[in-house]
Structures are given as structure tokens and as C-alpha cells.
C-alpha positions in Angstrom: -41.8 -49.0 -55.4 -44.4 -47.2 -53.6 -42.8 -43.8 -54.4 -44.9 -41.2 -56.1 -43.4 -37.9 -57.0 -44.4 -34.6 -58.7 -42.8 -31.2 -59.2 -44.3 -29.9 -56.0 -45.0 -32.8 -53.7 -43.0 -35.8 -52.7 -44.6 -38.8 -50.9 -42.0 -40.8 -48.9 -42.1 -44.7 -49.4 -43.1 -47.2 -46.8 -39.9 -48.3 -45.3 -39.2 -52.1 -45.7 -37.0 -53.2 -48.4 -33.5 -52.2 -49.5 -34.6 -50.3 -52.7 -37.0 -48.0 -50.9 -34.2 -47.2 -48.4 -31.8 -46.3 -51.2 -34.5 -44.2 -52.9 -35.1 -42.2 -49.6 -31.2 -41.6 -49.2 -31.3 -40.1 -52.8 -34.1 -37.8 -52.0 -32.3 -36.5 -48.9 -29.1 -35.9 -50.7 -31.0 -34.1 -53.5 -32.6 -31.9 -51.0 -29.2 -31.2 -49.3 -27.8 -30.2 -52.7 -30.6 -27.9 -53.5 -30.5 -26.4 -50.0 -26.8 -25.6 -50.4 -27.4 -24.0 -53.9 -30.3 -21.9 -52.6 -28.2 -20.7 -49.7 -25.3 -19.8 -51.9 -27.7 -17.9 -54.2 -29.3 -16.0 -51.3 -26.0 -15.1 -49.9 -24.7 -13.7 -53.2 -27.9 -11.8 -53.9 -28.4 -10.3 -50.4 -24.8 -10.0 -49.0 -25.5 -6.4 -47.6 -28.8 -7.5 -46.0 -27.1 -10.6 -44.4 -24.4 -8.5 -42.8 -27.0 -5.9 -41.6 -28.9 -8.7 -39.9 -25.7 -10.0 -38.4 -24.8 -6.6 -37.1 -28.2 -6.1 -35.6 -27.9 -9.5 -33.7 -24.4 -8.4 -32.4 -26.0 -5.2 -31.2 -28.7 -7.0 -29.3 -26.2 -9.4 -27.8 -24.0 -6.5 -26.7 -27.0 -4.9 -25.1 -28.0 -8.1 -23.4 -24.4 -8.4 -22.0 -24.6 -4.9 -20.6 -27.6 -5.8 -18.6 -27.0 -9.4 -17.7 -23.2 -9.5 -16.9 -22.2 -8.0 -13.6 -20.6 -4.6 -13.9 -17.8 -5.5 -11.4 -16.7 -8.4 -13.9 -16.9 -6.4 -17.1 -15.5 -3.1 -15.7 -13.6 -4.1 -12.5 -13.0 -1.2 -10.1 -9.3 -0.4 -9.6 -8.3 0.3 -6.0 -6.1 3.4 -5.9 -6.0 4.4 -2.2 -6.4 2.6 1.0 -6.8 4.2 4.4 -6.0 2.3 7.5 -6.5 3.0 11.2 -4.7 1.9 14.5 -5.5 2.8 18.1 -2.1 2.2 19.8 -3.5 3.1 23.2 -0.3 5.0 24.2 -0.2 8.7 24.5 2.4 10.5 22.3 4.5 13.6 22.9 4.2 15.0 19.4 7.2 17.4 19.8 9.4 14.4 20.8 8.0 12.3 17.9 8.6 15.0 15.3 12.2 15.6 16.6 13.2 11.9 16.5 11.8 11.0 13.1 13.6 12.2 10.1 11.4 14.2 7.7 8.5 14.4 10.2 6.3 17.5 10.1 4.5 19.0 13.0 2.8 22.4 12.9 0.2 22.5 15.8 -1.2 25.8 14.6 -2.3 24.2 11.3 -2.9 20.5 12.1 -2.9 18.6 15.5 -0.8 15.6 14.3 2.6 14.6 13.3 3.0 13.7 9.6 5.7 11.5 8.2 6.1 9.3 5.2 7.9 6.1 4.1 9.0 5.3 0.6 8.4 1.5 0.5 5.5 0.9 0.5 4.7 4.5 -0.3 2.4 5.7 2.4 1.8 8.6 4.9 1.2 8.4 8.6 -0.7 10.9 10.8 0.0 10.4 14.5 -2.2 12.1 17.2 -1.4 12.7 20.8 -4.3 10.4 21.9 -2.4 7.4 20.4 -4.3 7.1 17.1 -2.5 6.4 13.9 -3.9 7.0 10.4 -2.2 5.5 7.4 -3.1 6.8 4.0 -1.9 6.7 0.4 -1.2 2.9 0.2 -2.2 1.4 -3.2 -3.8 -1.7 -1.8 -4.7 -3.6 1.4 -1.5 -5.5 1.7 0.8 -2.4 1.2 -1.4 -0.5 3.9 -0.8 -3.5 6.3 3.0 -3.5 5.7 3.1 0.2 6.0 1.3 0.3 9.3 3.7 -2.4 10.6 6.7 -0.1 9.6 5.2 2.8 11.3 4.7 1.0 14.6 8.3 -0.3 14.4 9.5 3.3 13.9 7.6 4.4 17.0 9.1 1.5 19.1 12.6 2.5 18.0 12.1 6.2 19.3 11.1 5.1 22.7 7.6 3.8 22.8 8.2 0.2 23.4 4.7 -0.5 24.5 3.2 0.3 21.1 2.0 -2.9 19.3 0.6 -3.7 16.0 -2.7 -5.4 17.0 -5.7 -4.9 14.8 -8.9 -6.6 15.9 -12.4 -7.4 14.6 -13.8 -4.6 16.9 -11.2 -2.2 15.5 -10.3 -3.4 11.9 -7.2 -2.1 10.2 -8.7 -1.2 6.9 -11.3 1.6 7.3 -11.7 3.1 3.7 -10.9 1.7 0.2 -11.1 4.2 -2.7 -11.6 2.7 -6.2 -12.3 3.8 -9.7 -14.1 2.5 -12.6 -15.5 3.7 -15.9 -18.6 2.6 -17.9 -18.5 2.9 -21.7 -21.2 5.5 -22.1 -22.1 9.0 -20.8 -24.9 9.5 -18.2 -27.7 11.8 -17.8 -26.9 13.2 -14.4 -29.8 15.7 -14.3 -32.5 13.1 -15.0 -31.0 10.7 -12.5 -30.8 13.5 -9.9 -34.5 14.2 -10.4 -35.6 10.6 -10.3 -38.3 10.0 -7.6 -36.8 6.5 -6.8 -33.3 7.7 -6.2 -33.3 11.5 -5.3 -33.4 10.7 -1.6 -29.8 9.1 -1.9 -28.5 11.8 -4.3 -26.8 15.0 -3.9 -26.1 16.9 -7.2 -25.0 20.5 -7.4 -23.2 21.1 -10.6 -22.3 24.7 -9.8 -20.2 23.5 -6.9 -19.0 20.1 -7.9 -19.4 18.5 -11.4 -20.1 15.0 -10.1 -23.3 13.3 -8.7 -23.0 11.9 -5.2 -24.9 8.8 -4.6 -24.9 7.7 -0.9 -25.8 3.9 -0.9 -27.1 2.5 2.4 -26.4 -1.2 1.9 -23.5 -1.6 1.4 -22.6 1.7 3.0 -20.6 3.2 0.1 -20.5 6.7 -1.2 -20.4 6.9 -5.0 -19.4 9.8 -7.2 -20.7 9.6 -10.8 -19.6 11.9 -13.6 -21.2 12.6 -16.9 -18.3 11.0 -18.8 -19.0 7.5 -17.2 -16.3 7.7 -14.5 -17.4 6.2 -11.2 -15.4 6.6 -7.8 -16.2 4.5 -4.8 -15.4 5.9 -1.3 -16.0 4.6 2.2 -16.0 0.8 1.5 -14.1 -1.5 4.0 -13.8 -4.4 1.6 -13.6 -5.0 -2.2 -16.7 -7.1 -2.0 -18.6 -4.0 -0.9 -17.4 -2.0 -3.8 -18.2 -4.8 -6.2 -21.7 -5.2 -4.7 -22.3 -1.4 -4.8 -21.2 -1.2 -8.4 -23.4 -4.1 -9.5 -26.5 -2.5 -7.8 -25.7 0.9 -9.3 -24.9 -0.3 -12.9 -28.5 -0.9 -14.1 -29.4 2.6 -12.9 -26.5 4.1 -14.9 -27.5 2.0 -17.9 -31.1 3.3 -17.7 -29.9 6.8 -17.6 -27.4 6.4 -20.4 -27.1 9.4 -22.7 -27.6 8.5 -26.3 -24.9 9.4 -28.9 -27.5 11.4 -31.0 -28.1 13.7 -28.0 -24.3 14.2 -27.5 -24.0 15.1 -31.3 -26.8 17.5 -31.2 -25.3 19.2 -28.1 -21.9 19.4 -29.7 -23.4 21.1 -32.7 -25.1 23.7 -30.7 -21.9 24.6 -28.9 -19.8 25.0 -32.0 -19.5 28.7 -33.1 -20.8 29.6 -36.6 -18.4 29.6 -39.5 -16.8 32.8 -40.4 
């Protein structure tokens, strides 16, 4: 055999005959056994350090996911209120409307519209003398659509036969979708409000309102951000606009994330001294 071995070096034989192949197989098997033994010994000797390394890897992966995965996928905004609008193009006698619809409210000194509600789907209508109808309180777009159809049917039954449910592209039915989400970390609102890159879109007056108001231009959505991580979206006409706005805002929120150590220090300062 052309095999020469020592304690530190191993020279592989020239392949060619069957004996040399068997010898090579034996060498690799020996290496495999030695490797398993070394791994087992290292694991038993350094179990704590291995677990620490794995935890650090998990932390890095989590941080990467926070940056790379879209926010609308990880923390999907929940729609909680939809506003719909219809121009019925028929003038209304609001006194007549309020007298014919059970439970309708009309107080012209306080509000220039008739207000009435339906239970299924749960929604409220405001009817103006000009022929405009505003539906609010529906929990999603489908319920807003059904509620508007019911409101139109009610108006038809009390004598306004020319009223039709006919939304168009020029006058879409859904005008405002309100949604809510929450990121898993608090936010430094003061630093965000003072940022040179974002302060032109921001209104933050904590003495008047605790949330930071971020007015995004494209998509045209108004976003309320609170220090706890709660995020409210107002003014969107579609869910895609909400998701796009959230995905654009999330890296900014992540950049102004408040560290837990800062929260702990603040908490310690607020606590009263022991008696």
C-alpha cells in the first residue's frame, strides 16, 4: 500500500486497487467516529456557551425578521369602522323623514341631518336635505355595502321612489376605512417628532393629544402613533392603502424603538422612595 500515516498527518493513497479503497473507507469512518466523540465532549463541557450562542442566533434572526418581513403580514391591521357615502340626488324633507322612520332623530338646532340606525348589520345613517347619505359604524366593507342598500330601501318605502343605490367610480361607496394595529415595542415619539426627515409630516402636541399624527402623502392616509406601539389608520379608501402605509411606516417605527433599559430606568425614577 502507498499509505503512509503518522500521529499528525495522513497521506491518502493513490486510488486504483480494491485494498486502497477499503483503506480510505476505514480512514473516513475513523474520522467520523472521532468527530462525533469530539462534538459530544464539547457539548458536555460547554453546554451553557452553546445555549448562549443559539440564543444570540435566535435574537439576530428575530431582528432580521422585524426588518425584512412586511409589517402588514406580521401585524395585520384590523378594520374596526368603515364610512360610506352616497349622493342620492333627491332632496329630502327631513321633518317628513324623521316622522316616518321609527327611532329616527332630528334636531336641526344641534345637527342638520336625520340620524337613524339599523341593527343588522349594525350601522348608523345620516341623511341630509341635499340628498347626501353618510353611513358609519359598519365593521367592514361588505357590511357597509349591505347597510347602505337597507337605508336606500327604507327611504323608498317612505315615499322616495326615485332614490337608487348606484355608487360609481366617480363617487365610490367606501370613503374612509379605519383600522388598528400594534407593534411589539414602545416608540420614542419625541425623537420621531423632531426628526428632520419626518417632522414636515408630523403633528405632535402631547399636552393636547397623547398620540403622534403622521400624515402620509402617498398613499393618502393619516396615522396615529402612540408610545405603547398602538397604530391607528384613518382616511384610507382600501385595505391595500392601509397595508402599504403600514409597510412604509414600520421601518421608521423600528428605528425609533424605545429600548427596554430606558423603560426600566424611567420606571425607577417614577417610583416613590420607600417609607
